[in-house]
Every structure is written in structure tokens, then in C-alpha cells.
N, C-alpha and C positions, 0 to 999 in steps of 0.2 A: 504493500499499500504506499503511495507517495506520501511524503511528510505532511503536505498541506491537507491531504485527505485524512491522515491519521489524527492531526490536530483537530480537525472538524469533528471527527468521530468522538474524540475525547471530550470536546465541549458539549456535544449532544448528550453523551453519557452523564456528564456532570449536571446538566440541566434536568435530565430525566430523574437522576438520583435525588436532586434537591426537591423536585416535585413529589417524589415518593415520600421523603422524610417530612415534607411540610404537610402532607395530607394524612399520612398515617403515623403511627407511633413507633419510633426507634427508642427503646429504653436506654437510659444512661447506664454506664458501667455501675454495677452494684458496689457497695462499700467493700465487700469481700474481694471482688475482682480488682478494684483499684489498689487495695493493699497488696494483693498477690502480684499485680503488675510491677510494683516496685521491687518485690522480692525476686520475681522471675529474671530481672535484669541485674540482680546483685550476686556476683560470684561468691561472696562470703556470707550468704544468707544463713542465719542462725536456725538450727533445727527446731529449737523450742519455740521461737517466735513464729516460725512457719506453722507448726502444729497448732499454736494458739489461734492464729487467724483462721485456719481451716475449721477447727473445732467450734468456733463461734457460729458456724453455719452448719446446722445439723444435717440438712439434705446433702450438702457437699461432702461432709464427713462420711456419711453413709455410702456415697458413691466411691470415694477414694478407698475406704476400707473394703467395700465390695469388690472393687477392681483388684486389689491386692489378694483377696481370697478367691478370685475366679480361677477356673480351670486353665485359663490361658496363661496365667503366671504360676499356677500350681505350687503354692507354698507348702512346705513340709508340715507346718503346724498352723492352725487357724490364727488369723490376725484380728485383733480386737481394737487396736488404736491406730491413729494416724502415725504415731511415732514408730510403732511396730511395722507399719506398711513401709516406712522410709528405711528403717534399719535392716529389716529382714527380707524384704522383697524387691521394692521398686527403686530405692535410692533417693537421695535428697533432691537432685535436679529434676528427676523425672516427676516426682510428686509435685514439686513446685510448678512445673510446666503443665502437668496434667490437671491439677486443681485450677490453675488459671484458665486453661482452655475450657474446662467444664463450667466455670463461673461465668465466662464471657458468653458462651452459647446458651446458658440457662435462661437468659432474659428473652429469648426468641421462641415464640410459640409455633408449633406445627399442627395444632389440633384442628385448624380450619381447613386443612388440605388433606383429605383422606387418602389421596393417591400417593402422598409423599411417604417413602419408605425410610423411616427413621433408623431402623436397624441397618439397612444398607449404607445410609449416610455415615453412621458411626463405624461400620466395618471399614469403609474407605478411609475415613479420617484416622482412626486408630491404627489400621494396617499400614497406611502410608507413613505415618509418623514412626511406627516401630521399624518398618523395613528400611526406610530412608536413613534413619539415624544409625542403624546397624551398618548400612553401606558406607555411611560417612566415616565410621570408625575404621572400616577396613580399607578405605581409599588410600591410594599412594600418590594422589595428585599433589602438586606443590601448593595449590590453593585449597587444600582440604578444608571443608567447612566444619564448624563446631557441631558435633553430633546433637548437643542439647538444643541449639538453635534450630537445627534441622527438624528435631522432634516437634518443637513448638510450631514451626511453620507448617509441618505436615498435619498437625492436629487442627490448625485454623485455616488451612488453605481453601476449604470448601464453605467457609462461613457465609459467603455471598449467597449461596443457594439457600441456606437456612434463612437468611434475611429476606430473600424474595418470597419464600413460603410464608414467613411471618407477616410481611407487608401486604402482599397480594395473593392470598390463598386461593381465591376463585380463579384468577388468571393462571396461576401455577398449576391448579388442578387440570385446566384445559391443556396447558403445555405438556404436562405429564401424560395425559390421555393421548394426545397426538403423538408423542414420542413413543408410546407403547404400540400404537397402531401403525406408525410409520418409522420404524427404527433406522431406516436408511437416511433420514433427515437428521442433521446435527441438531441436538437439543439446544445448543446456543443460538442457532438461527431461529428456532421456535420462540425462545425467550425474547430475543430482540424484536421479533414480529409482534409478539403480544404485549411487551412491556417497554420496548424502545431501549432496552439495556439488558446485559447478560450477567450471570453470576460472578464472573471474574471482575467486571467493572464495579459492581456493587460491593463485592468483597473488599477490593482495594480501597474504595472510598470509605467504607464502614470502618476499616482498620484505622484509617487516618482520622475519621470523625471521632473515634474513641481514643486517639493518640496512643495507639499500641506501637511497639517497636517498629521503626520504619522498614526494617528488613522484611517483615511479614508482608506489608503492602507491596514492596518491590517484587517479592516472590509471586504473589497473586497476579500482579500485572504481567509478569513474565509468562505465566500460564496463558493469559489473554493474548499475548503477542506471539505465541507459538513456541517460544523457548527452543529454538533450533540449536545447531551445533555451536553457535557462538554464545549461548546462554552460560551463565556462570555455573560452577560445579554444584552448588546447592540446588539450583533449579533443575539441573540435569538429573540429579539423584531423586528429587521429589517427583519429577515427571516420569522417570523410569519406574519408580516404585508404584505410583498410582496407575500407570498404564498396565503394568503386570497384574496388579490386584483387580482392576476392572475386568481384565481378561479372565482371571481365575473365577471371579464371581459369575461371569457369563459361561463358565464351564470349559474354558480353553486353558491349555497348559503350555503357553508360549514360553520359550526360554528367556531368561532375564540376562541382558547384557548391559553392562555399565562401564563407561570409560574410566580407567584407573582402579577398577575393582576386579580382583581375581575371579575367573569364571567358576572355579570350584566353590568359592565363597558365595557367589550369586546362586549357584545351585543349592547350596546349604540353606541359604535364607528362604528360598522358595519352598524347599522341602519342609522347613520349620513352619512356614505359613500354612501349607496344606495340611500338615499334621495337626495344627492347632485351629483349623478352620471352624469346626463345630464349637470349640471353646470360645473363639473370638466372636462368633455369631451370637452365642449365649450372652457374652459380656456386652456386646453392642445392644442387644435387646433389653438389657437391664438398665440402660441409660435413658430410657424413654421418659421416665418421671422427672 
């Protein structure tokens, strides 16, 4: 797309997005999410402070502890507290990012759009975050991204779809109906036709509206731009992980190939995902509430 056309498309997306949030309700970040945002960007976050913030929010606490107890992570003994989840199963950075991602998405309702598959949404978000962060740890690239940042970006990269379902559930119901009946049509085209904007544009703008880490918005915008061979290493990892997971959810077992990551490790990661498929689906289903 020529630069002047791209700028015009960006302005149209901004105008449509502003119309969406002026007519409908985008909730502000919750107090819990705001506190967790500060902690998510703090490399020296204190474990006890993090636990205190999470435990002040009982539903969030239940989700974090539930995730740690899930078959997907398979703890040797039951986990009863957030601190146990950190120390014995998930780790400090993962709990910080996971709690933040759950708190951010918690203000967006999907109940008005019956066709929206919340379980599939969370399977893609959690699966992309888990797989891409693992690939980042195994990467030998000189610009190897921080696996913790990759995890957070993976968890939040589909936030725009959740926002569209929250803002315009009826229109998205129709988009999802058409997508199911005509799978050969790109769902992004259907979103643009129905709403004048797609999930990637809304996601990037929402991230900036909430003043989340700029790298998250940049990653989401890169998805919209196509993220080809010239995309940075984090975007390439996220796109590769998401593309493979979507294929797996569709019943295809495509090989995973990622620049800078050993093929044997890629095969290991895909095998782990397939072995834990049912456990991940159960975990994703538990995050509806």
C-alpha cells in the first residue's frame, strides 16, 4: 500500500475508533490493572507486594490460583495461594504478566455476542503467549526479545477482537456468522466492511488509550501491517506461534519453522502443545467468568 494510502487508512481507523468509544463504553483500567501495570514493567517487583495486589481482587485471585492448579501446568501438589502459584508453578514474571492480562481483559464483556467463542479466544491468547515466549528463550538471534515481554504481548495481542465484541456485539455476531458460512473470506475484511475498522487497528488504539507499554501496541500494529520478513524478531515469533496454533485448532498439523530457533526445539514445542491440548482447552474454558 502506498504511504499516502496507508496514512489515509490510519486516519479513517482513528476516526472510526473515536466514534466507537464516544458512542459506547470502553471501561477505564481497573484499580487492580493499573497497579499491576506498574509492576509488570518493574524488573525488581516484590513478590509480597504483587501477591497483595492480586489478592485484593478475589475473582482475579481465583483465576490465577486456578491456572496454577490446571492440568496444563500440572502441579505436583495443589496450590492454594497466589504466592504458592508464583513459587511452585508459574514464576514471578509470569504471574505478574498473566494477572495483568486477565485484569485488562476483564472489563470487556462478551455476553452480547453469542457467536463469539471465548474458549477459542483464550486458547489462542494463552497458547500464543506460552509458545512464543518459549521460542524466544530458545532463539539464537542477536536481537533476541525478552521472553517475558513476548508472553505479555502474546496474551494481549488479540485484545482488539475482544473490544469489538464488547463495543458492537450485534455487528460482530453478523461478522462471525458470515465468517463461519464463508471461511474463504478474510475475517478482517468482514470486520472492516461492517465496522469500518478491524481488530488489529482497534487493539493498537485501545492499548494506547489505556497507556499500556508501547511495545504491545507496536506488536499489534505489526500484525495489521502483515509482519513480513522485515518484521522484528518478537513479531515474527508471535506471528509464527499464532499461525501454528490456529492451524492446530483447525485440525492441521503444519510444521513450525522459526528463524533463529532450532527445528528440533520447534518440534518439541508443538508436541508439548498437542499433548496439552485438552488441558489448555479446559483452562481456557475456565476463564469465561
